[in-house]
N, C-alpha and C positions, 0 to 999 in steps of 0.2 A: 500602147499603140492602138489607135482606133481601127476597128474593122467594119467595113460595110460591104454589102453584096452588090455586085454590078453584073447584070445580065443583059442590060439594054444595049443593042448593037450601036446606037448613036453615041454612047459614051466610050465605046471601045477604042476608036481611033485616038481620041484625046489621051486616054490613059496609057495606051501603048506608046504614044509619042513621049509621054513623061518617062516611061521606062527606057525607051531607046536613047533618050538624051541624058542618060544617067550621069555621065561625067560632069554635066553642067547643072545638075539638080542636087540640092542638099539631100543627105541620106534619108531624113524622115519623109520627105516628099516622095522619093523613089520607093521607099518601103511601103508607103501608103498606097501608091499605085499598084505595086505588086500584090499586096494583100487583098486589094479590092478585086483583083482578077483571079486569085489563086483558086477560089471555089467555083469558078465559072466552068460549067461542063461543056460549053460550046466548043466543037472541034477547031474552029478558027482561032479562038482564044488560046486553046491548049497548044496548038501548033506554034503560034506566035511566041508563047512563053517558053516552050521547049527550045526554040531557036535562040531566044534571048539568053536563057540560062546557059546554053551551050557556048555562046559567044563570050559571056562574062567569065565562065570557068570557076575557079576556086572561090571567089567571093559569093557566087550563087550557091555553091555547095554549103558554105558556112551559113548563109541566110536560110536555106531550106532545112538544114539540120536543126537550127535554132527553133524554127516553127514546128518541125516534127517532134520536138521534145517539149513543146508547150502544153499547158493543161487544156487548151481548146482542142478537143478531140476531133472536131470536124476539120479544122484547118490542119491539124497534125496529120490526118489521113491524106489530105490533098498534097501536102508537102512530101510525104513519104512516097506518094504515087510519082511525083516528078523526079525524086531522087532515084527511084527504081527505073523509071523510063530513061533517065539519062545515064544509068549505070554508075551513078555517083554513090550509091548507097553502101554503107558498111554497117550492118545491123549491130555487130559487136561494139564498134566504136560509138554508135548512136546510144546504145544502152549504157555504156560507160559514161558518156556525156550526160545522160539523164541522171545517173547516180551522183555525179560530181556537182550537178546543178543545185541539188538540195530542194528542188521544186517538185515535190512528189505528189502525183495525182494517180489514183489507183488504176483507172482504166488505161491511161496512157502508159504507165509503167508495166502493167500486165501484158499489153500488146507489144510494146517494145521488147520486153523479155522474150515473148514468144517468137518474135522476128529473128532472134539470134539463132533459132533452130530452123525456122521456115522463112528465109529472106523474101520469098514471093508472097508472103501473107498479105491478104487484101484487107487492110484495116477498115476501109469503108464498108465492106461486106459484113464484117464482124459487128460494127456499130449499128448497121441497118438491121441485123438480126435481133440485137438487143432492143432497138427501137420498136420493132414489130411486136415483141413480147410485151413491152410496156404499153404499147398502143392497145393490145388486146385486153390488158388489165384495166385500162381506162374505160374501154367499151363496156366492161362488166361491172364496173364499180358503182356502188350505190351510196350516196351520202345522206346523212352523216354515217361514218363507219368507225368502229373502234380500231385500235392498233391490231388487235388479234384478228378482227374481221379482214383487215387489209392484208395481213400475212396469209390468212386462209385463201384469199383471192389470188395472191401471187402463187401460192402452192398449187391451186387448181390449174392455173395457166401454165406454169413452168413445168410441173411434174406430171400432170395428167393430160393436158392438151398437147404440150410440146414434147413430153416424154423424157425429160432430163432425169438422170438417176445416178446413184453411186456405182462406180465400176468395181463391184465386189470381186468379180471373177479374176481381174487382172489389176489388183490394187496398186502395184509398184510400177505399172507401165508409165514411162515418162510422159506420154501424151496426156495422161490424166492431169498434169500440172500446167499445160499450155492452153491459154485461154481460147485461141482460135480453134484448137482441136476439140476442146470441151464443147464449144458452141456447135461445131460441125458434127461431132459424133453424139452429142447430147448425153455425155457421161463423163464423170471425173472423180476426183478425190474430194475430201471434205473442204479443203481450202479453196480449190478452184470453183466448186459449186457455190460456196459461200460468196465468192467474188461475183459470180453471175447474179446471185440473189441481191447483193448490195447494189450492183449497177442497175438492175431493174428498179429496185426501190428508189434509187437516186433519181431516175427518170420520172418517177411518180411523186417527187418531192416528199418522200417518206424517209425520215431520218432513222437509219439502222446503223449498227456498229459491228466491226469485226472483233470477234472474241477468240483468242488463241489459248485454248486449254492445253495442258500437257497431253500430247498424243492425239488431240482432236481439235477441230475448228468449227465454230458456230457463228451464228448471227445473233446479236443482242438487240433487244428493243427496250429502250429506257421509258417504258410506259409510265404515265402519271400515277396510276394506282399501284402497280407492282411489276417490276421489270420481269421480262420473260425472254426465252431464247428459242431460236429456230434452228433445227438441224437439217440443212439442205442435203446432207449425205443420206438421211433417212426420210426422204420424201417430204421434207419440211415439217417434221414432227415438232410440235411445240413442247418445250421442256421448261420446267420450273427449276429454281435453285436446288431444291431437294433431289431432283432427277440428276443434276450434275454431280452432286455429292455421291450418289449411287454409281453413276457412270465412272467416275474416277476411282471409286473404291474397287470396282471390277478390274481396273488397270493398276491396282495396288498403289494408288496415289491419293493424297488428301487435297481437297479443294481449299485454296487460299483466296482471300479477297482480291489479291492482285491478279489472280487468274481471270477474274470477271471484268477487269478494266479493258477498255477499247485498245486494240493494237494499232499503233501508227502504221501508215502506209509503208514506211521504210522496213519495218519488221515483217509485215505481210509478205513483201517481195523477197526479203531475206529468207523467210521460211519456205517460200516456193523454191528458191535456189537450193536450200538444204535438201528438200525433197528430191530435187533433180540430181544433186550429187549422189544421193543414195540410189536413186533409180538407175542412173547411167552406170554407176559402179556395179550394181547387180546385173545390168544388161551387158557387162563386159565392154563398156565404152569409156575407157579412162580419160580420153582426150576431152570429151564433153563434160565429164565429171570435174576435171580440172578447170574447165571454162567457168562453170557455175560456182566452184569454190573460189575462183578469182573474183567473181562478182560479189560474193559475200565479203571478201577482204576489202574490196572497193567501198562497199556500204559502210563497213566498220571504220575505215580510214576517213571517209567523208564525214561521218558522224563525230569522230574524234576531233577533226579539224574545226568543225563548227562548234563543238562544246568548249573549246579552249578560248 
């Protein structure tokens, strides 16, 4: 489905007429008109769309939920706003729909997961904060730069200017695993801080990878000369393979080649859910622990269906 931005007031009446005559217009045309208006911040446009979605009812909910689960994080944020505004939103159902879709994108998945705990989460605000960090990195960048130089630049902005850090004092706090809370409080656990790091790098067109070691999580850089690893929980400390051998030895584990393979988005989100099961169990909240255990089962079932 093609998406284009429409903010010009002269185009609005025509497009809204396309929407209002939805029963006489083929679905692709109606959807095109809606998509072209969805990211328009004009109060007039928003009021008209709220009224239209209210009149349409259930089909509008299905349309908005599909967009809210799409990999286009900007459109997903706007769709989530309308769902919340219309009181149509069911964050748990939306995340389950995301799991079943098999269309896994890290930022969308992490934010939808966080919304199951904080239904009023402002997705646009989270994305804007990440955009601002990436924008600051671009301001300071000097080209040409090596991969290590680019990581050092992200470290400077993320950990020194913005003050992100590992929450050593309250490591099992469930908030350490929720992306919106990590961005708001600027502290988290290894996997959540690694996600922030990856999302910043992605905005800079810098290809990094999630690396899930036993008992720890890192960011990997497949540099041309020699791959290296960044530890966001330790202020972006750059580690070599030999450092990881020593790190796991301290945890009484041996490093295997498979441990250094990039982790798929599905497993990253599953690992967050496992952390939350443990965190909520420790916090005496069995209901939420069961919720995230259920998400893990959903991921496993979806993967099994797709593998057959």
